[in-house]
VOSE-177177 format. One line per field, with one value per residue (C-alpha): residue in three letters; residue number from 1; z negated, x negated, y negated. Coordinates in steps of 0.5 Angstrom, whole numbers, plus 500, padded with zeros to 3 digits. Layout:
residues N
rest	(Ala	...)
nr	(NUM	...)
z	(Z	...)
x	(X	...)
y	(Y	...)
END
This chain:
residues 881
rest	(Gln	Glu	His	Ala	Tyr	Pro	Ala	Asp	Glu	Leu	Met	Pro	Leu	Thr	Cys	Arg	Gly	Arg	Val	Arg	Gly	Gln	Glu	Pro	Ser	Arg	Gly	Asp	Val	Asp	Asp	Ala	Leu	Gly	Lys	Phe	Ser	Leu	Thr	Leu	Ile	Asp	Thr	Leu	Asp	Thr	Leu	Val	Val	Leu	Asn	Lys	Thr	Lys	Glu	Phe	Glu	Glu	Ala	Val	Lys	Lys	Val	Ile	Lys	Asp	Val	Asn	Leu	Asp	Asn	Asp	Ile	Val	Val	Ser	Val	Phe	Glu	Thr	Asn	Ile	Arg	Val	Leu	Gly	Gly	Leu	Leu	Gly	Gly	His	Ser	Val	Ala	Ile	Met	Leu	Lys	Glu	Lys	Gly	Glu	Tyr	Met	Gln	Trp	Tyr	Asn	Gly	Glu	Leu	Leu	His	Met	Ala	Lys	Glu	Leu	Gly	Tyr	Lys	Leu	Leu	Pro	Ala	Phe	Asn	Thr	Thr	Ser	Gly	Leu	Pro	Tyr	Pro	Arg	Val	Asn	Leu	Lys	Phe	Gly	Val	Arg	His	Pro	Glu	Ala	Arg	Thr	Gly	Thr	Glu	Thr	Asp	Thr	Cys	Thr	Ala	Cys	Ala	Gly	Thr	Leu	Ile	Leu	Glu	Phe	Ala	Ala	Leu	Ser	Arg	Phe	Thr	Gly	Thr	Ser	Ile	Phe	Glu	Glu	Tyr	Ala	Arg	Lys	Ala	Leu	Asp	Phe	Ile	Trp	Glu	Lys	Arg	Gln	Arg	Ser	Ser	Asn	Leu	Val	Gly	Val	Thr	Ile	Asn	Ile	His	Thr	Gly	Asp	Trp	Val	Arg	Lys	Asp	Ser	Gly	Val	Gly	Ala	Gly	Ile	Asp	Ser	Tyr	Tyr	Glu	Tyr	Leu	Leu	Lys	Ala	Tyr	Val	Leu	Leu	Gly	Asp	Asp	Ser	Phe	Leu	Glu	Arg	Phe	Asn	Thr	His	Tyr	Asp	Ala	Ile	Met	Arg	Tyr	Ile	Ser	Gln	Pro	Pro	Leu	Leu	Leu	Asp	Val	His	Ile	His	Lys	Pro	Met	Leu	Asn	Ala	Arg	Thr	Trp	Met	Asp	Ser	Leu	Leu	Ala	Phe	Phe	Pro	Gly	Leu	Gln	Val	Leu	Lys	Gly	Asp	Ile	Arg	Pro	Ala	Ile	Glu	Thr	His	Glu	Met	Leu	Tyr	Gln	Val	Ile	Lys	Lys	His	Asn	Phe	Leu	Pro	Glu	Ala	Phe	Thr	Thr	Asp	Phe	Arg	Val	His	Trp	Ala	Gln	His	Pro	Leu	Arg	Pro	Glu	Phe	Ala	Glu	Ser	Thr	Tyr	Phe	Leu	Tyr	Lys	Ala	Thr	Gly	Asp	Pro	Tyr	Tyr	Leu	Glu	Val	Gly	Lys	Thr	Leu	Ile	Glu	Asn	Leu	Asn	Lys	Tyr	Ala	Arg	Val	Pro	Cys	Gly	Phe	Ala	Ala	Met	Lys	Asp	Val	Arg	Thr	Gly	Ser	His	Glu	Asp	Arg	Met	Asp	Ser	Phe	Phe	Leu	Ala	Glu	Met	Phe	Lys	Tyr	Leu	Tyr	Leu	Leu	Phe	Ala	Asp	Lys	Glu	Asp	Met	Ile	Phe	Asp	Ile	Glu	Asp	Tyr	Ile	Phe	Thr	Thr	Glu	Ala	His	Leu	Leu	Pro	Leu	Trp	Leu	Ser	Thr	Thr	Asn	Gln	Thr	Ile	Ser	Lys	Lys	Asn	Thr	Thr	Thr	Glu	Tyr	Thr	Glu	Leu	Asp	Asp	Ser	Asn	Phe	Asp	Trp	Thr	Cys	Pro	Asn	Thr	Gln	Ile	Leu	Phe	Pro	Asn	Asp	Pro	Met	Phe	Ala	Gln	Ser	Ile	Arg	Glu	Pro	Leu	Lys	Asn	Val	Val	Asp	Lys	Ser	Cys	Pro	Arg	Gly	Ile	Ser	Arg	Ala	Glu	Glu	Thr	Leu	Gly	Ser	Gly	Pro	Lys	Pro	Pro	Leu	Arg	Ala	Arg	Asp	Phe	Met	Ala	Ser	Asn	Pro	Glu	His	Leu	Glu	Ile	Leu	Lys	Lys	Met	Gly	Val	Ser	Leu	Ile	His	Leu	Lys	Asp	Gly	Arg	Val	Gln	Leu	Val	Gln	His	Ala	Val	Gln	Ala	Ala	Ser	Ser	Leu	Asp	Ala	Glu	Asp	Gly	Leu	Arg	Phe	Met	Gln	Glu	Met	Ile	Glu	Leu	Ser	Ser	Gln	Gln	Gln	Lys	Glu	Gln	Gln	Leu	Pro	Pro	Arg	Ala	Val	Gln	Ile	Val	Ser	His	Pro	Phe	Phe	Gly	Arg	Val	Val	Leu	Thr	Ala	Gly	Pro	Ala	Gln	Phe	Gly	Met	Asp	Leu	Ser	Lys	His	Lys	Ala	Gly	Thr	Arg	Gly	Phe	Val	Ala	Thr	Ile	Lys	Pro	Tyr	Asn	Gly	Cys	Ser	Glu	Ile	Thr	Asn	Pro	Glu	Ala	Val	Lys	Glu	Lys	Ile	Ala	Leu	Met	Gln	Arg	Gly	Gln	Cys	Met	Phe	Ala	Glu	Lys	Ala	Arg	Asn	Ile	Gln	Lys	Ala	Gly	Ala	Ile	Gly	Gly	Ile	Val	Ile	Asp	Asp	Asn	Glu	Gly	Ser	Ser	Ser	Asp	Thr	Ala	Pro	Leu	Phe	Gln	Met	Ala	Gly	Asp	Gly	Lys	Asn	Thr	Asp	Asp	Ile	Thr	Ile	Pro	Met	Leu	Phe	Leu	Phe	Asn	Lys	Glu	Gly	Asn	Ile	Ile	Leu	Asp	Ala	Ile	Arg	Glu	Tyr	Glu	Ala	Val	Glu	Val	Leu	Leu	Ser	Asp	Lys	Ala	Lys	Asp	Arg	Ala	Thr	Ile	Phe	Lys	Gly	Lys	Met	Ile	Pro	Asn	Tyr	Ile	Ile	Asp	Ser	Asn	Leu	Glu	Met	Glu	Asn	Met	Asp	Gln	Lys	Leu	Ser	Glu	Asn	Asp	Ser	His	Lys	Gln	Asn	Ser	Glu	Glu	Ala	Thr	Ser	Ala	Ser	Gln	Asp	Ala	Gly	Ala	Val	Ser	Glu	Glu	Pro	Glu	Glu	Gly	Glu	Ser	Ser	Asp	Val	Thr	Asp	Pro	Asp	Ser	Leu	Ser	Pro	Ala	Asn	Ala	Asp	Ser	Asp	Ser	Val	Ser	Val	Ser	Asn	Gln	Asp	Ser	Tyr	Val	Pro	Gly	Ile	Asp	Glu	Ala	Arg	Ala	Pro	Glu	Pro	Ala	Cys	Thr	Gln	Gly	Asp	His	Gln	Pro	Gln	Glu	Gln	Lys	Thr	Glu	Thr	Glu	Ser	Asn	Ser	Lys	Val	Asn	Trp	Asp	Asn	Lys	Ala	Gln	Pro	Met	Glu	Ser	Ile	Leu	Ala	Asp	Trp	Asn	Glu	Asp	Ile	Glu	Ala	Phe	Glu	Met	Met	Glu	Lys	Asp	Glu	Leu)
nr	(1	2	3	4	5	6	7	8	9	10	11	12	13	14	15	16	17	18	19	20	21	22	23	24	25	26	27	28	29	30	31	32	33	34	35	36	37	38	39	40	41	42	43	44	45	46	47	48	49	50	51	52	53	54	55	56	57	58	59	60	61	62	63	64	65	66	67	68	69	70	71	72	73	74	75	76	77	78	79	80	81	82	83	84	85	86	87	88	89	90	91	92	93	94	95	96	97	98	99	100	101	102	103	104	105	106	107	108	109	110	111	112	113	114	115	116	117	118	119	120	121	122	123	124	125	126	127	128	129	130	131	132	133	134	135	136	137	138	139	140	141	142	143	144	145	146	147	148	149	150	151	152	153	154	155	156	157	158	159	160	161	162	163	164	165	166	167	168	169	170	171	172	173	174	175	176	177	178	179	180	181	182	183	184	185	186	187	188	189	190	191	192	193	194	195	196	197	198	199	200	201	202	203	204	205	206	207	208	209	210	211	212	213	214	215	216	217	218	219	220	221	222	223	224	225	226	227	228	229	230	231	232	233	234	235	236	237	238	239	240	241	242	243	244	245	246	247	248	249	250	251	252	253	254	255	256	257	258	259	260	261	262	263	264	265	266	267	268	269	270	271	272	273	274	275	276	277	278	279	280	281	282	283	284	285	286	287	288	289	290	291	292	293	294	295	296	297	298	299	300	301	302	303	304	305	306	307	308	309	310	311	312	313	314	315	316	317	318	319	320	321	322	323	324	325	326	327	328	329	330	331	332	333	334	335	336	337	338	339	340	341	342	343	344	345	346	347	348	349	350	351	352	353	354	355	356	357	358	359	360	361	362	363	364	365	366	367	368	369	370	371	372	373	374	375	376	377	378	379	380	381	382	383	384	385	386	387	388	389	390	391	392	393	394	395	396	397	398	399	400	401	402	403	404	405	406	407	408	409	410	411	412	413	414	415	416	417	418	419	420	421	422	423	424	425	426	427	428	429	430	431	432	433	434	435	436	437	438	439	440	441	442	443	444	445	446	447	448	449	450	451	452	453	454	455	456	457	458	459	460	461	462	463	464	465	466	467	468	469	470	471	472	473	474	475	476	477	478	479	480	481	482	483	484	485	486	487	488	489	490	491	492	493	494	495	496	497	498	499	500	501	502	503	504	505	506	507	508	509	510	511	512	513	514	515	516	517	518	519	520	521	522	523	524	525	526	527	528	529	530	531	532	533	534	535	536	537	538	539	540	541	542	543	544	545	546	547	548	549	550	551	552	553	554	555	556	557	558	559	560	561	562	563	564	565	566	567	568	569	570	571	572	573	574	575	576	577	578	579	580	581	582	583	584	585	586	587	588	589	590	591	592	593	594	595	596	597	598	599	600	601	602	603	604	605	606	607	608	609	610	611	612	613	614	615	616	617	618	619	620	621	622	623	624	625	626	627	628	629	630	631	632	633	634	635	636	637	638	639	640	641	642	643	644	645	646	647	648	649	650	651	652	653	654	655	656	657	658	659	660	661	662	663	664	665	666	667	668	669	670	671	672	673	674	675	676	677	678	679	680	681	682	683	684	685	686	687	688	689	690	691	692	693	694	695	696	697	698	699	700	701	702	703	704	705	706	707	708	709	710	711	712	713	714	715	716	717	718	719	720	721	722	723	724	725	726	727	728	729	730	731	732	733	734	735	736	737	738	739	740	741	742	743	744	745	746	747	748	749	750	751	752	753	754	755	756	757	758	759	760	761	762	763	764	765	766	767	768	769	770	771	772	773	774	775	776	777	778	779	780	781	782	783	784	785	786	787	788	789	790	791	792	793	794	795	796	797	798	799	800	801	802	803	804	805	806	807	808	809	810	811	812	813	814	815	816	817	818	819	820	821	822	823	824	825	826	827	828	829	830	831	832	833	834	835	836	837	838	839	840	841	842	843	844	845	846	847	848	849	850	851	852	853	854	855	856	857	858	859	860	861	862	863	864	865	866	867	868	869	870	871	872	873	874	875	876	877	878	879	880	881)
z	(541	547	544	538	537	534	530	523	524	530	531	534	536	540	542	540	534	528	527	520	521	528	525	519	513	509	502	498	503	508	503	506	513	513	521	520	524	518	522	525	519	515	520	521	517	519	526	524	520	526	530	534	534	540	539	532	535	539	534	529	535	536	528	528	534	533	526	522	515	514	515	512	509	502	501	496	492	491	498	501	496	498	505	508	503	502	510	511	506	508	515	513	509	515	520	516	515	523	524	520	524	530	535	534	531	532	533	527	522	516	519	516	509	511	512	506	502	505	503	496	495	498	493	487	486	484	477	475	469	461	461	467	470	477	480	484	491	494	500	504	506	500	494	488	485	491	493	500	497	496	490	483	480	478	471	472	476	476	472	478	482	476	475	482	484	480	486	492	487	484	491	494	488	489	496	496	489	487	481	480	483	479	473	475	476	469	465	468	466	459	458	460	456	450	451	451	446	441	438	444	448	454	459	461	469	469	464	464	466	462	455	456	454	457	461	463	458	461	463	468	473	479	482	479	474	479	481	475	472	478	478	471	473	480	477	472	478	482	477	472	466	460	458	464	463	455	457	462	458	452	457	460	453	452	459	458	451	453	461	463	463	468	473	472	471	468	465	458	453	451	444	444	448	446	450	457	461	467	470	477	480	485	491	489	483	489	488	481	482	486	481	476	481	480	472	473	470	475	472	472	478	482	478	480	487	488	486	491	496	495	495	502	505	503	506	511	508	500	499	496	490	487	481	476	479	486	489	493	490	495	502	505	507	510	512	505	505	497	498	503	499	493	498	501	494	491	497	496	489	490	497	497	504	502	502	509	510	507	511	517	515	514	521	524	521	523	530	530	526	526	533	537	544	541	535	529	526	518	516	514	511	510	510	517	520	522	524	522	526	522	522	516	516	511	515	520	514	509	512	519	514	509	514	518	513	510	516	518	517	515	522	524	520	523	515	508	506	499	499	498	494	496	494	493	501	502	504	503	498	498	491	491	489	482	482	486	483	476	474	469	462	460	454	450	447	447	442	436	441	443	436	438	438	446	450	456	454	458	460	467	473	474	479	484	485	478	477	479	478	480	480	487	485	480	484	486	479	477	483	483	478	482	488	487	483	488	491	486	480	477	471	466	464	457	452	448	442	444	445	438	435	438	436	431	431	438	439	436	442	450	455	459	453	451	451	449	446	441	434	432	438	436	429	432	437	431	427	433	433	440	440	444	447	451	457	460	466	463	463	456	455	451	448	443	438	435	428	427	427	421	422	427	429	430	434	438	439	441	446	449	450	453	458	460	460	465	470	469	471	477	480	480	484	489	490	494	499	505	507	513	520	526	533	537	544	548	555	559	558	550	549	542	540	538	532	530	523	524	519	518	519	514	519	525	526	520	523	516	518	525	525	533	533	539	545	551	556	554	558	556	556	559	555	551	544	545	542	548	553	557	564	566	563	569	567	559	560	557	555	548	549	547	545	541	534	532	534	532	527	528	528	533	538	536	538	545	547	545	549	555	554	550	546	541	540	538	535	536	531	534	529	533	530	525	523	519	517	513	512	507	510	514	513	517	514	516	518	511	515	517	521	522	529	530	532	535	531	531	528	527	530	528	533	534	534	539	544	544	547	552	554	556	560	564	566	567	569	565	558	553	546	540	534	528	521	521	527	530	532	539	539	537	542	548	546	552	557	560	555	558	558	555	549	547	548	552	548	541	540	546	543	536	538	535	529	528	530	524	519	522	521	514	512	514	511	504	505	507	500	496	496	493	491	495	494	498	497	503	506	507	512	515	520	520	525	528	524	518	511	509	502	498	496	489	489	483	487	492	487	486	479	477	481	475	469	465	466	461	463	460	457	454	452	457	463	465	469	471	473	468	467	460	459	460	464	468	467	473	478	480	487	492	496	495	498	499	495	499	497	499	502	508	512	518	525	530	537	540	546	546	548	554	554	547	550	547	553	559	559	565	561	555	559	562	555	553	558	556	549	551	553	547	543	547	545	538	537	540	535	529	528)
x	(527	524	522	526	532	537	534	531	524	519	514	508	504	510	513	520	525	525	533	534	536	532	525	522	524	519	523	524	521	527	532	530	533	541	542	543	537	533	527	531	535	529	525	530	528	521	522	524	518	514	518	522	528	531	529	532	539	539	537	543	548	545	546	553	555	552	550	555	554	560	555	556	549	546	541	536	540	533	531	538	538	531	531	538	542	536	535	542	542	535	538	544	539	535	541	545	539	538	545	545	539	544	540	541	546	552	556	554	560	557	558	551	554	560	556	552	558	561	554	554	561	558	553	557	559	552	553	559	555	555	549	550	544	545	544	538	542	549	553	555	561	563	560	557	563	567	566	563	558	552	550	551	548	541	540	533	531	525	525	524	529	534	531	530	537	538	535	540	546	546	545	550	555	553	554	560	563	564	561	561	555	551	554	552	545	545	548	542	537	540	540	532	530	534	531	523	519	519	512	509	514	512	517	516	516	523	529	535	541	546	542	537	531	525	523	516	513	507	507	503	504	504	509	516	515	512	518	522	517	517	524	524	520	523	530	528	526	532	537	534	536	531	532	529	523	523	523	518	513	514	512	507	503	504	501	495	494	494	494	489	482	479	478	482	490	490	497	498	503	508	508	500	498	491	490	490	495	491	484	487	491	496	496	502	499	496	502	500	495	500	505	500	499	506	506	500	494	489	483	485	489	482	479	483	484	477	476	481	478	472	475	478	471	469	475	478	484	487	488	495	491	483	480	477	470	473	473	479	485	490	488	494	495	502	500	503	503	502	495	496	502	497	492	497	499	492	490	496	494	486	486	479	478	475	482	482	476	480	486	482	479	486	488	481	482	489	487	481	484	491	493	496	500	507	505	501	500	500	493	494	487	483	476	477	481	486	493	500	506	510	511	515	520	516	510	514	518	512	505	506	510	505	499	502	504	496	494	500	499	505	507	507	513	520	523	520	518	517	525	525	523	521	524	520	521	519	526	528	533	534	533	539	543	541	547	552	558	555	560	555	555	547	546	539	539	531	529	527	522	518	515	508	501	501	499	503	510	510	517	515	512	505	503	498	495	492	490	483	482	475	472	473	467	472	475	468	465	470	469	461	460	465	462	458	463	465	458	453	456	460	464	467	474	473	479	482	481	473	474	477	472	466	459	463	464	465	469	465	465	465	467	461	457	462	459	464	458	456	459	459	463	468	468	469	475	478	478	481	487	484	484	480	484	480	484	484	480	474	476	478	484	484	490	491	496	496	499	494	488	485	488	491	484	482	488	487	479	482	487	481	477	483	483	476	476	482	478	472	475	479	472	469	475	474	467	468	473	471	474	479	476	478	480	479	482	476	478	482	487	487	479	479	486	489	486	489	488	484	483	475	472	468	463	460	457	458	460	459	451	452	454	455	460	461	464	466	472	477	479	484	481	484	486	489	489	481	481	477	472	473	475	474	467	466	472	470	462	459	467	471	475	483	486	492	492	493	492	485	480	478	470	472	475	469	464	468	468	461	459	462	458	463	460	466	473	480	485	492	497	502	508	513	514	508	505	500	505	509	504	498	491	489	482	479	475	470	471	468	461	455	457	450	451	456	453	459	464	471	477	484	490	497	502	505	498	496	501	499	493	496	501	495	492	499	498	491	487	480	481	475	475	470	470	467	468	471	474	469	470	470	463	460	464	462	455	451	457	461	467	474	474	481	479	473	473	467	466	467	465	460	455	456	455	448	450	457	453	448	454	458	452	451	458	458	452	455	462	460	456	461	468	475	482	488	495	497	494	491	490	484	486	482	486	486	485	491	493	490	493	495	494	493	486	485	482	478	475	472	469	462	463	466	462	457	460	466	470	474	481	485	492	495	503	504	499	493	487	482	475	470	464	463	456	456	460	456	456	460	456	457	460	463	468	472	474	481	483	486	489	485	489	489	495	497	498	503	503	508	508	506	512	509	515	515	514	518	517	513	506	507	512	508	502	506	508	501	499	504	501	494	495	499	493	488	492	492	485	484	489	487	494)
y	(485	488	495	496	492	494	499	497	497	497	503	500	506	509	502	504	503	507	509	513	520	520	520	525	522	518	519	513	508	509	507	500	502	501	501	493	491	490	486	481	479	479	474	469	463	465	463	456	456	457	452	457	454	456	463	462	460	466	471	468	469	477	478	475	479	486	487	492	492	497	503	510	510	510	504	501	496	492	492	491	485	482	483	483	479	474	474	472	467	464	464	460	455	453	453	448	444	444	443	436	434	434	438	445	450	445	451	454	455	459	465	468	466	470	476	475	475	481	484	482	485	492	491	490	497	499	495	499	501	500	497	492	495	497	504	504	506	504	507	501	504	508	505	509	513	515	523	521	516	521	517	515	521	517	515	511	505	500	494	490	493	491	484	482	480	473	468	471	473	466	463	466	464	457	457	460	458	465	466	474	475	470	473	480	478	475	480	485	480	479	487	488	482	485	492	489	492	487	487	487	483	487	491	498	500	504	504	508	505	508	508	502	507	506	512	510	506	503	496	491	486	491	496	497	490	485	481	481	476	472	471	469	463	462	462	457	452	454	454	449	454	453	460	463	459	461	468	468	464	469	475	471	470	478	479	474	477	485	486	481	483	478	479	485	486	493	497	498	502	497	500	501	495	495	502	502	506	507	506	503	497	497	492	489	485	481	477	475	469	466	466	463	457	456	457	452	457	456	459	466	466	464	470	475	473	472	480	482	478	482	488	486	484	491	495	490	491	491	499	501	502	502	503	499	500	498	505	507	510	510	509	506	499	498	490	488	480	479	477	472	469	468	465	460	458	457	453	448	447	446	444	448	449	456	459	457	461	467	466	466	473	476	474	476	483	484	482	487	493	493	490	495	495	494	490	491	498	499	502	510	510	503	507	510	505	510	507	509	508	503	496	494	488	484	483	478	476	474	475	471	465	465	465	460	455	456	452	448	441	437	434	441	443	440	440	439	446	443	442	450	456	462	469	475	476	469	467	460	457	450	447	443	449	447	442	446	450	451	456	459	456	456	460	459	465	466	460	465	468	462	461	463	460	459	453	456	453	447	445	442	445	443	437	440	433	432	440	438	431	428	436	439	444	447	453	454	454	460	464	464	469	474	474	480	484	489	491	490	492	498	495	500	499	496	498	493	497	497	489	488	492	489	491	496	503	506	513	519	523	521	526	526	528	534	541	546	551	545	547	539	537	542	539	532	535	538	531	527	532	536	544	548	554	560	562	569	567	564	557	553	548	542	540	534	533	526	529	533	528	526	519	514	511	518	520	514	516	523	520	516	522	526	520	520	528	528	523	527	533	529	527	533	536	530	531	538	535	531	525	524	522	518	519	513	512	508	508	504	501	502	500	502	499	506	510	517	520	526	532	534	541	544	546	543	536	532	525	521	523	521	513	513	519	523	520	523	524	529	536	541	548	555	559	553	557	557	564	567	566	559	560	553	551	546	542	542	541	535	533	534	540	539	546	548	551	558	566	565	562	555	557	562	556	552	557	558	551	550	556	553	546	542	536	536	539	537	542	540	542	547	545	541	534	535	528	525	520	525	531	531	531	538	540	546	551	556	564	566	567	563	557	554	556	551	544	540	536	539	535	536	532	533	534	527	524	530	528	521	523	528	523	519	524	525	518	517	523	520	519	517	518	517	522	518	518	511	507	502	495	494	490	497	501	497	496	496	496	491	489	487	479	480	484	480	473	471	464	467	474	475	470	473	480	482	479	482	489	488	486	492	497	494	494	502	503	501	503	510	512	515	518	517	520	518	519	525	532	535	542	546	551	557	560	568	573	576	582	579	578	570	571	564	562	560	553	554	560	555	550	550	548	554	559	561	558	558	551	546	544	538	538	533	533	539	536	541	539	544	544	541	545	548	547	540	535	531	523	520	516	509	510	505	510	516	523	524	530	536	543	549	555	560	561	565	562	563	561	556	552	544	540	536	532	529	522	516	511	511	509	504	500	500	497	492	490	490	485	480	482	481	474	472	475	471	465	467	468	461	458	463	465)
END
């Protein structure tokens, strides 16, 4: 309200609102923003859950008065439905409940419902397809086909995007008596059901909205499919239509048969469900244990939840994606609530206080690592603890709600939460809608598909009071074998085909054993339909054609061999990269709360080997580009030097500041507006010469992150930072120094300081041992001297694996992965961390001025707001929320 309204979202690092079009585009992520005060609408019913009824009443008045739904802007149909339409309906549901109680909202006359109906009509043009599946995007003002709509050319949508509409659309129809919304949502669900793969009963990730053909034929319970399954079961609960339960049970049987490999949930091919489609999992599947609780299948829910919790304990947060041996695959964490959701449902089902401890850990990690001056910031990289200037609306809509409900007693609530069902965005819809305005006749069209030998086909939701009769230790007995699954084991994903074969024949050749010079190996490849092509540059390429295999089993062996070879090649490439580093502002008034993602250097001090990092006050050097002898050495001595990118090599800058007595250096990008939020990780290369003489650490900050430090210098002459391999907790930062009492509670943390330091050191020692792939490719740049050419360097030429030998590249259906040593591919190591991949290149630098005025808000204003936040934070630490 104070820093962002009426913008859609808060940017918690710069303390301002995110307005679409005024910030660098983030791609599809921005499709959730429609200039309709997204976070305010998404948070309405959360205020009532938290017993903030006065604030809710004021928020509703603001929405009615200020929000405009007729904007000329293209938005996601899926996100607008679950966040905005769902938020308006959830707000309406609790508004009429409060009005009936007689104290609040007496003036309310269905205004939120009228807005929801208006929005519903604005979404309907997206359904103008022959299949009934909606277009993924719609223009709020012009619809889809209008010349000014700037959308309507898409052909594909995700299964969840088309299958996560029934709760909100049916609720809108039941509330208003207008049946068209429920009819459209049902038609979309019916079409997906008819297009499922009939032999496996699985659905793919993306589907053609015109033909119904599956575009992506992999299937799982994570991103792209997740809430489709959720809405089938919850539609039965809310609407009472048996066909939805039959469909869910049919899919659930397939999920447990093919995708569930306890405690893992791995994607498979819908046509060949015995084959895994990938070897990593995304964080969105963390909702599934909660759905299994609603289903009544508790054992696998406990197993998967415990596995996820062990990953969280290793990284403080759940990475966006992680591999089957629990290495980081995508390092971001946008404060997703799915794990908290499953924790809440497991506690409700079991009553096990263990899940209260899990919730306490989540709250402590949020307060310790994500809390920033103006809110909670998403994690740019869970390995370094660096932040992203982002706080999605679902954080307040879901995370706060589930964590509060986890700890709330019945007397803390002003209404009975059991009278409502949660949408996928945790909005509240009353269960009495099942008997209101039933304009849709029930058609049971799925009975023929329920003839399965499956005990899951129950017709009632489980009674949580009898799930664990006379055995309070049941949940613990399931969790116990998984306690060390992340830290003390390195499981290899076993394919379903191998499981079926048991101790029978194994694939005849493993990728790690392959030698391109071995005639016997080449003969085995030929049998599997894999051919070897010698390239002109000395490498060899592997290509598989299944039709050329000796048999279908040999073709499957060939596919498995190719997948292993691709993973092996990718791993070799990762090993040549450096992970991101962290710049943490530790001086007053920041005290370690602001963490900036920094690019590493291929020279100078290796911060991963110096756990304490390098700490010092920053000083701007003269000349600012650092390309000649420093003229203000007295200001730089024993400090961390700030300099601008450009005009000379990075190594030359490092030598100049080291000669002036600096203890470290930070290079700030001269490209105005560049940010780690939108650009790949940048890695500073040497100058092609021996750089052993450079002993100080050097880090790179993009323009936006660099300006945060420059702005702090303008407000405070003395700004102290910590350069390290990952962000440190405040206990470590202030070890041996006076700790501000509003940063670390003296009654709680000071008594446990030594213990926390010990645990932290142990955690860092474990988590530093390895490296991981991340979603974004990064860039390694070597700044050329003035007048030097800017030819692009071949990445392979920098790879030690290719220096003295030929290499093997892998190709499968036009895919190509270079970098496997021809002589022998090494066996993958069992590691517990990852490096972030970066693309290596050289480029010519140009000199440009730093924008010293690029400030979002005066520092005094931020600090004034922060003092209030600190007081609230103290209360939150005491209340554990």
